[in-house]
PQR file with spaces between the fields and no chain letter, atoms N, CA, C, O and H, PARSE charges and radii, in Angstrom:
ATOM       1  N    MET     1     125.272   72.703  137.864 -0.4000 1.5000
ATOM       2  CA   MET     1     125.117   71.254  137.719 -0.0000 2.0000
ATOM       3  C    MET     1     125.601   70.813  136.340  0.5500 1.7000
ATOM       4  O    MET     1     126.359   69.852  136.214 -0.5500 1.4000
ATOM       5  N    VAL     2     125.156   71.522  135.317 -0.4000 1.5000
ATOM       6  CA   VAL     2     125.573   71.167  133.950 -0.0000 2.0000
ATOM       7  C    VAL     2     127.071   71.388  133.768  0.5500 1.7000
ATOM       8  O    VAL     2     127.756   70.602  133.113 -0.5500 1.4000
ATOM       9  H    VAL     2     124.539   72.303  135.419  0.4000 1.0000
ATOM      10  N    GLN     3     127.567   72.480  134.364 -0.4000 1.5000
ATOM      11  CA   GLN     3     128.993   72.795  134.230 -0.0000 2.0000
ATOM      12  C    GLN     3     129.851   71.702  134.855  0.5500 1.7000
ATOM      13  O    GLN     3     130.908   71.358  134.328 -0.5500 1.4000
ATOM      14  H    GLN     3     127.011   73.118  134.896  0.4000 1.0000
ATOM      15  N    THR     4     129.391   71.159  135.982 -0.4000 1.5000
ATOM      16  CA   THR     4     130.148   70.093  136.656 -0.0000 2.0000
ATOM      17  C    THR     4     130.216   68.865  135.769  0.5500 1.7000
ATOM      18  O    THR     4     131.272   68.248  135.634 -0.5500 1.4000
ATOM      19  H    THR     4     128.532   71.439  136.410  0.4000 1.0000
ATOM      20  N    CYS     5     129.097   68.509  135.165 -0.4000 1.5000
ATOM      21  CA   CYS     5     129.056   67.337  134.282 -0.0000 2.0000
ATOM      22  C    CYS     5     129.968   67.562  133.087  0.5500 1.7000
ATOM      23  O    CYS     5     130.665   66.645  132.652 -0.5500 1.4000
ATOM      24  H    CYS     5     128.238   69.011  135.275  0.4000 1.0000
ATOM      25  N    TYR     6     129.963   68.788  132.552 -0.4000 1.5000
ATOM      26  CA   TYR     6     130.806   69.114  131.412 -0.0000 2.0000
ATOM      27  C    TYR     6     132.279   69.003  131.780  0.5500 1.7000
ATOM      28  O    TYR     6     133.092   68.537  130.981 -0.5500 1.4000
ATOM      29  H    TYR     6     129.397   69.532  132.905  0.4000 1.0000
ATOM      30  N    THR     7     132.621   69.435  132.997 -0.4000 1.5000
ATOM      31  CA   THR     7     134.009   69.358  133.461 -0.0000 2.0000
ATOM      32  C    THR     7     134.448   67.906  133.590  0.5500 1.7000
ATOM      33  O    THR     7     135.578   67.560  133.245 -0.5500 1.4000
ATOM      34  H    THR     7     131.960   69.814  133.646  0.4000 1.0000
ATOM      35  N    VAL     8     133.557   67.061  134.084 -0.4000 1.5000
ATOM      36  CA   VAL     8     133.874   65.632  134.241 -0.0000 2.0000
ATOM      37  C    VAL     8     134.120   65.002  132.872  0.5500 1.7000
ATOM      38  O    VAL     8     135.034   64.193  132.711 -0.5500 1.4000
ATOM      39  H    VAL     8     132.638   67.341  134.364  0.4000 1.0000
ATOM      40  N    VAL     9     133.312   65.371  131.900 -0.4000 1.5000
ATOM      41  CA   VAL     9     133.464   64.834  130.541 -0.0000 2.0000
ATOM      42  C    VAL     9     134.803   65.267  129.960  0.5500 1.7000
ATOM      43  O    VAL     9     135.519   64.455  129.374 -0.5500 1.4000
ATOM      44  H    VAL     9     132.569   66.029  132.031  0.4000 1.0000
ATOM      45  N    LEU    10     135.143   66.533  130.117 -0.4000 1.5000
ATOM      46  CA   LEU    10     136.424   67.037  129.595 -0.0000 2.0000
ATOM      47  C    LEU    10     137.590   66.330  130.274  0.5500 1.7000
ATOM      48  O    LEU    10     138.581   65.989  129.628 -0.5500 1.4000
ATOM      49  H    LEU    10     134.561   67.193  130.592  0.4000 1.0000
ATOM      50  N    GLY    11     137.467   66.115  131.568 -0.4000 1.5000
ATOM      51  CA   GLY    11     138.522   65.427  132.313 -0.0000 2.0000
ATOM      52  C    GLY    11     138.687   63.996  131.827  0.5500 1.7000
ATOM      53  O    GLY    11     139.805   63.490  131.731 -0.5500 1.4000
ATOM      54  H    GLY    11     136.662   66.392  132.092  0.4000 1.0000
ATOM      55  N    TYR    12     137.572   63.346  131.520 -0.4000 1.5000
ATOM      56  CA   TYR    12     137.616   61.962  131.040 -0.0000 2.0000
ATOM      57  C    TYR    12     138.261   61.890  129.663  0.5500 1.7000
ATOM      58  O    TYR    12     139.051   60.987  129.386 -0.5500 1.4000
ATOM      59  H    TYR    12     136.664   63.757  131.598  0.4000 1.0000
ATOM      60  N    ILE    13     137.922   62.845  128.801 -0.4000 1.5000
ATOM      61  CA   ILE    13     138.500   62.887  127.458 -0.0000 2.0000
ATOM      62  C    ILE    13     140.008   63.122  127.559  0.5500 1.7000
ATOM      63  O    ILE    13     140.790   62.483  126.855 -0.5500 1.4000
ATOM      64  H    ILE    13     137.280   63.578  129.026  0.4000 1.0000
ATOM      65  N    ALA    14     140.406   64.040  128.434 -0.4000 1.5000
ATOM      66  CA   ALA    14     141.834   64.328  128.615 -0.0000 2.0000
ATOM      67  C    ALA    14     142.555   63.083  129.115  0.5500 1.7000
ATOM      68  O    ALA    14     143.696   62.825  128.731 -0.5500 1.4000
ATOM      69  H    ALA    14     139.770   64.559  129.005  0.4000 1.0000
ATOM      70  N    TYR    15     141.893   62.317  129.967 -0.4000 1.5000
ATOM      71  CA   TYR    15     142.487   61.079  130.487 -0.0000 2.0000
ATOM      72  C    TYR    15     142.684   60.067  129.362  0.5500 1.7000
ATOM      73  O    TYR    15     143.727   59.419  129.277 -0.5500 1.4000
ATOM      74  H    TYR    15     140.967   62.527  130.279  0.4000 1.0000
ATOM      75  N    LEU    16     141.691   59.938  128.513 -0.4000 1.5000
ATOM      76  CA   LEU    16     141.802   58.999  127.386 -0.0000 2.0000
ATOM      77  C    LEU    16     142.904   59.436  126.430  0.5500 1.7000
ATOM      78  O    LEU    16     143.687   58.605  125.971 -0.5500 1.4000
ATOM      79  H    LEU    16     140.844   60.465  128.582  0.4000 1.0000
ATOM      80  N    LEU    17     142.975   60.725  126.126 -0.4000 1.5000
ATOM      81  CA   LEU    17     144.008   61.232  125.220 -0.0000 2.0000
ATOM      82  C    LEU    17     145.393   60.998  125.804  0.5500 1.7000
ATOM      83  O    LEU    17     146.319   60.627  125.082 -0.5500 1.4000
ATOM      84  H    LEU    17     142.339   61.400  126.499  0.4000 1.0000
ATOM      85  N    ASN    18     145.538   61.210  127.100 -0.4000 1.5000
ATOM      86  CA   ASN    18     146.827   61.002  127.768 -0.0000 2.0000
ATOM      87  C    ASN    18     147.205   59.527  127.725  0.5500 1.7000
ATOM      88  O    ASN    18     148.370   59.187  127.520 -0.5500 1.4000
ATOM      89  H    ASN    18     144.786   61.511  127.687  0.4000 1.0000
ATOM      90  N    LYS    19     146.235   58.664  127.915 -0.4000 1.5000
ATOM      91  CA   LYS    19     146.488   57.220  127.900 -0.0000 2.0000
ATOM      92  C    LYS    19     146.920   56.774  126.507  0.5500 1.7000
ATOM      93  O    LYS    19     147.841   55.969  126.364 -0.5500 1.4000
ATOM      94  H    LYS    19     145.289   58.940  128.082  0.4000 1.0000
ATOM      95  N    VAL    20     146.252   57.299  125.484 -0.4000 1.5000
ATOM      96  CA   VAL    20     146.582   56.931  124.107 -0.0000 2.0000
ATOM      97  C    VAL    20     147.969   57.458  123.741  0.5500 1.7000
ATOM      98  O    VAL    20     148.745   56.773  123.073 -0.5500 1.4000
ATOM      99  H    VAL    20     145.504   57.953  125.600  0.4000 1.0000
ATOM     100  N    SER    21     148.274   58.676  124.182 -0.4000 1.5000
ATOM     101  CA   SER    21     149.572   59.277  123.861 -0.0000 2.0000
ATOM     102  C    SER    21     150.710   58.485  124.503  0.5500 1.7000
ATOM     103  O    SER    21     151.799   58.379  123.939 -0.5500 1.4000
ATOM     104  H    SER    21     147.644   59.232  124.725  0.4000 1.0000
ATOM     105  N    LYS    22     150.448   57.932  125.684 -0.4000 1.5000
ATOM     106  CA   LYS    22     151.478   57.174  126.385 -0.0000 2.0000
ATOM     107  C    LYS    22     151.833   55.900  125.616  0.5500 1.7000
ATOM     108  O    LYS    22     153.001   55.520  125.545 -0.5500 1.4000
ATOM     109  H    LYS    22     149.564   58.018  126.142  0.4000 1.0000
ATOM     110  N    GLU    23     150.838   55.253  125.052 -0.4000 1.5000
ATOM     111  CA   GLU    23     151.090   53.973  124.383 -0.0000 2.0000
ATOM     112  C    GLU    23     151.775   54.132  123.042  0.5500 1.7000
ATOM     113  O    GLU    23     152.049   53.139  122.367 -0.5500 1.4000
ATOM     114  H    GLU    23     149.888   55.562  125.109  0.4000 1.0000
């Protein structure tokens, strides 16, 4: 359960970094 939440957080951070890099 904790691992799933951690994976979601990492995925969200990666999404934000990708969005910032694009701009």
